[in-house]
C-alpha positions as CSV (number, residue, x, y, z in Angstrom):
1,M,4.1,9.5,-6.2
2,L,3.3,13.2,-6.5
3,K,-0.1,14.4,-5.5
4,T,-2.3,15.5,-8.4
5,E,-5.2,18.0,-8.2
6,F,-8.4,16.2,-7.1
7,L,-10.7,15.8,-10.1
8,S,-14.3,16.6,-9.9
9,R,-17.0,14.2,-11.1
10,R,-18.1,16.8,-13.6
11,A,-14.6,17.0,-15.2
12,L,-14.3,13.3,-15.4
13,L,-17.7,13.0,-17.1
14,G,-16.3,14.8,-20.0
15,V,-13.8,11.9,-20.5
16,V,-16.4,9.3,-19.9
17,A,-18.8,10.9,-22.3
18,A,-16.1,10.9,-25.0
19,M,-15.5,7.2,-24.4
20,C,-19.1,6.1,-24.2
21,C,-20.6,8.5,-26.7
22,A,-24.2,9.6,-26.3
23,L,-26.1,7.0,-24.2
24,P,-29.9,7.1,-24.0
25,A,-31.5,7.8,-20.6
26,W,-32.2,4.7,-18.6
27,A,-34.2,4.7,-15.4
28,H,-34.8,1.1,-14.4
29,A,-33.2,-0.4,-11.3
30,S,-30.8,1.7,-9.2
31,A,-27.1,1.2,-9.6
32,V,-26.7,-0.6,-6.3
33,E,-29.5,-3.0,-7.2
34,Q,-28.1,-3.6,-10.7
35,F,-24.6,-4.3,-9.3
36,K,-25.7,-6.7,-6.6
37,T,-27.8,-8.5,-9.2
38,F,-24.8,-8.6,-11.5
39,V,-22.6,-10.1,-8.7
40,A,-25.2,-12.7,-7.7
41,N,-26.1,-13.8,-11.2
42,N,-22.9,-13.7,-13.2
43,K,-20.3,-16.3,-12.1
44,T,-18.2,-15.8,-15.2
45,A,-17.6,-13.0,-17.7
46,R,-15.1,-11.8,-20.3
47,G,-14.5,-8.8,-22.4
48,E,-12.1,-6.0,-23.3
49,F,-11.2,-2.8,-21.5
50,V,-9.5,0.6,-21.9
51,Q,-7.8,2.0,-18.8
52,Q,-7.0,5.7,-18.7
53,Q,-5.0,7.8,-16.2
54,V,-6.6,11.2,-15.9
55,K,-5.3,14.4,-14.3
56,M,-6.2,18.1,-14.3
57,V,-4.3,20.2,-16.9
58,D,-5.1,23.9,-17.0
59,G,-8.4,23.3,-15.3
60,S,-9.5,20.5,-17.6
61,A,-9.5,16.7,-17.2
62,K,-6.8,15.3,-19.6
63,V,-5.9,11.7,-20.3
64,V,-2.2,11.3,-19.7
65,K,-1.8,7.5,-20.2
66,T,-3.9,4.9,-22.0
67,F,-3.8,1.1,-21.7
68,Q,-5.8,-1.5,-23.5
69,G,-6.4,-5.2,-22.8
70,N,-8.9,-8.0,-22.1
71,F,-10.2,-9.9,-19.1
72,V,-11.9,-13.1,-18.1
73,F,-13.1,-14.1,-14.6
74,S,-14.8,-16.8,-12.7
75,R,-16.1,-16.2,-9.2
76,P,-14.7,-16.2,-6.6
77,G,-11.2,-15.1,-7.1
78,K,-10.2,-16.5,-10.5
79,F,-9.4,-14.0,-13.2
80,I,-7.0,-13.0,-16.0
81,W,-6.5,-9.2,-16.4
82,N,-4.3,-8.9,-19.5
83,Y,-2.7,-5.6,-20.7
84,T,-1.9,-5.7,-24.4
85,K,-1.0,-2.1,-25.2
86,P,1.3,-0.2,-24.9
87,Y,3.1,-3.1,-23.3
88,E,2.2,-6.6,-22.2
89,Q,1.6,-7.5,-18.6
90,Q,-0.7,-10.2,-17.2
91,L,-2.3,-10.4,-13.8
92,Q,-3.7,-13.9,-13.2
93,A,-5.4,-15.4,-10.2
94,D,-6.2,-19.1,-9.7
95,G,-8.3,-18.7,-6.5
96,E,-5.3,-19.0,-4.2
97,K,-2.4,-17.1,-5.7
98,L,-2.0,-14.0,-7.8
99,Y,0.7,-14.1,-10.6
100,V,1.9,-10.8,-12.1
101,Y,3.8,-11.5,-15.3
102,D,5.9,-8.8,-17.1
103,K,6.6,-10.2,-20.6
104,D,9.3,-7.6,-21.4
105,L,11.3,-8.5,-18.3
106,N,10.3,-12.1,-18.3
107,Q,9.6,-11.7,-14.6
108,V,6.8,-13.3,-12.5
109,T,5.8,-12.0,-9.0
110,I,3.7,-14.4,-6.9
111,K,1.5,-13.2,-4.1
112,A,-1.1,-14.8,-1.8
113,L,-4.4,-13.9,-3.4
114,G,-6.2,-12.7,-0.2
115,N,-3.5,-10.2,0.6
116,A,-3.1,-9.0,-2.9
117,L,-6.8,-8.4,-3.6
118,G,-7.9,-6.9,-0.3
119,A,-10.4,-4.1,-1.0
120,S,-9.2,-3.5,-4.6
121,P,-11.2,-3.1,-7.8
122,A,-10.4,-6.7,-8.6
123,A,-12.0,-7.8,-5.3
124,I,-15.2,-5.9,-6.0
125,L,-15.5,-7.2,-9.6
126,F,-14.1,-10.7,-9.4
127,G,-13.4,-11.7,-5.8
128,S,-16.9,-11.6,-4.3
129,A,-18.7,-14.9,-4.0
130,G,-22.0,-13.1,-3.8
131,A,-23.9,-10.1,-2.5
132,A,-23.3,-11.0,1.1
133,D,-19.6,-11.2,0.6
134,L,-19.8,-7.9,-1.3
135,D,-21.5,-6.2,1.7
136,K,-18.9,-7.6,4.1
137,N,-16.1,-5.7,2.3
138,F,-17.7,-2.6,0.9
139,T,-20.2,0.1,1.7
140,L,-22.3,0.7,-1.4
141,K,-24.3,3.9,-2.0
142,E,-26.1,5.5,-4.8
143,A,-24.5,8.4,-6.8
144,P,-26.1,10.7,-9.3
145,A,-27.0,9.2,-12.7
146,Q,-25.0,10.7,-15.5
147,N,-24.8,10.2,-19.3
148,G,-27.5,7.5,-19.4
149,M,-25.7,5.4,-16.8
150,E,-26.6,4.7,-13.1
151,W,-23.6,5.3,-10.8
152,L,-22.8,3.9,-7.4
153,E,-19.9,4.5,-5.0
154,A,-18.1,1.6,-3.3
155,I,-16.1,2.5,-0.2
156,A,-13.8,-0.2,1.2
157,K,-14.4,-1.1,4.9
158,A,-10.7,-2.1,5.3
159,K,-8.6,0.8,6.5
160,D,-5.6,-0.1,4.4
161,S,-7.3,0.0,1.0
162,Q,-5.3,1.7,-1.7
163,F,-8.4,3.5,-3.1
164,D,-10.4,6.1,-1.3
165,R,-13.4,5.4,-3.5
166,I,-14.4,3.3,-6.4
167,G,-17.1,4.6,-8.7
168,I,-19.1,2.1,-10.8
169,A,-21.3,3.0,-13.7
170,M,-24.0,0.5,-14.6
171,K,-26.2,0.2,-17.7
172,D,-28.6,-2.6,-18.5
173,G,-27.3,-4.6,-15.5
174,V,-23.6,-4.5,-16.8
175,P,-20.7,-2.5,-15.4
176,Q,-19.7,0.1,-18.0
177,V,-17.0,2.2,-16.2
178,L,-14.9,2.1,-13.1
179,E,-13.6,5.3,-11.6
180,L,-10.7,4.7,-9.2
181,R,-9.5,7.4,-6.9
182,D,-6.4,6.7,-4.7
183,S,-5.2,8.5,-1.6
184,F,-3.0,10.8,-3.7
185,G,-6.0,12.2,-5.6
186,Q,-5.0,10.3,-8.8
187,V,-7.8,9.0,-10.9
188,S,-8.0,6.1,-13.4
189,L,-11.0,5.3,-15.6
190,V,-11.6,1.8,-16.8
191,T,-14.2,1.4,-19.6
192,F,-15.5,-2.0,-20.5
193,K,-16.6,-3.2,-24.0
194,S,-17.7,-6.5,-25.6
195,F,-18.8,-7.6,-22.1
196,E,-20.0,-11.2,-22.3
197,K,-21.9,-12.6,-19.3
198,N,-21.6,-16.2,-18.1
199,P,-19.5,-17.7,-20.9
200,A,-18.5,-21.3,-20.6
201,L,-14.9,-21.5,-19.4
202,K,-12.4,-24.3,-19.3
203,P,-11.7,-25.6,-15.7
204,D,-7.9,-25.2,-16.1
205,Q,-8.1,-21.8,-17.8
206,F,-6.8,-19.9,-14.7
207,K,-3.9,-22.2,-14.1
208,F,-0.7,-20.2,-14.5
209,T,2.3,-21.7,-16.1
210,I,5.6,-19.9,-15.4
211,P,7.3,-19.1,-18.7
212,A,10.7,-20.8,-19.4
213,G,13.6,-18.9,-18.0
214,A,11.5,-16.3,-16.1
215,D,12.7,-14.8,-12.9
216,V,10.3,-15.6,-10.1
217,F,9.8,-13.4,-7.0
218,R,7.5,-14.5,-4.1
219,Q,5.9,-12.0,-1.7
């Protein structure tokens, strides 16, 4: 991958503001407190997301790719992260294995869940069993509040993490935005909507069934 110009938080906020519109000021618990409470008290959740890849173009932050989808999770380590547009791809974890299904190719890649999650955004949102587990894998610190949201930064303690930093925006105790920066300076923004906390889920909801005729690769 080619290196892209490192984006400033100020430039990114223009994109976030456009996505979240005008949010009222909110000054209750800190972002770290909100996030730890969210992890401790929300064993399941579901909702929708918009994921945007952002880079600098002529000195301004521009969205170069946009993906849409939905998600559902059950702690620890069970989730479905489903891309629906512009193409269909499903990432599904059953607590032991991660299945990556590309519908167009009819191809499934199977990985051990622990190795696949590591210090990834999936680990920080879905993998942690509780606040103690969260502190074991990440260093959390406060970041400046912006656009009516409280921000924190999560830095992975593992040296082989694919992300230099994960920014998390909290509002009313719910994650609103993830800001993902990798070692190449590339940035993705994930904005959540229709976030439902602690829905009742079926016990077998995260069991993955390999589609008929699919090519299967194990890593």
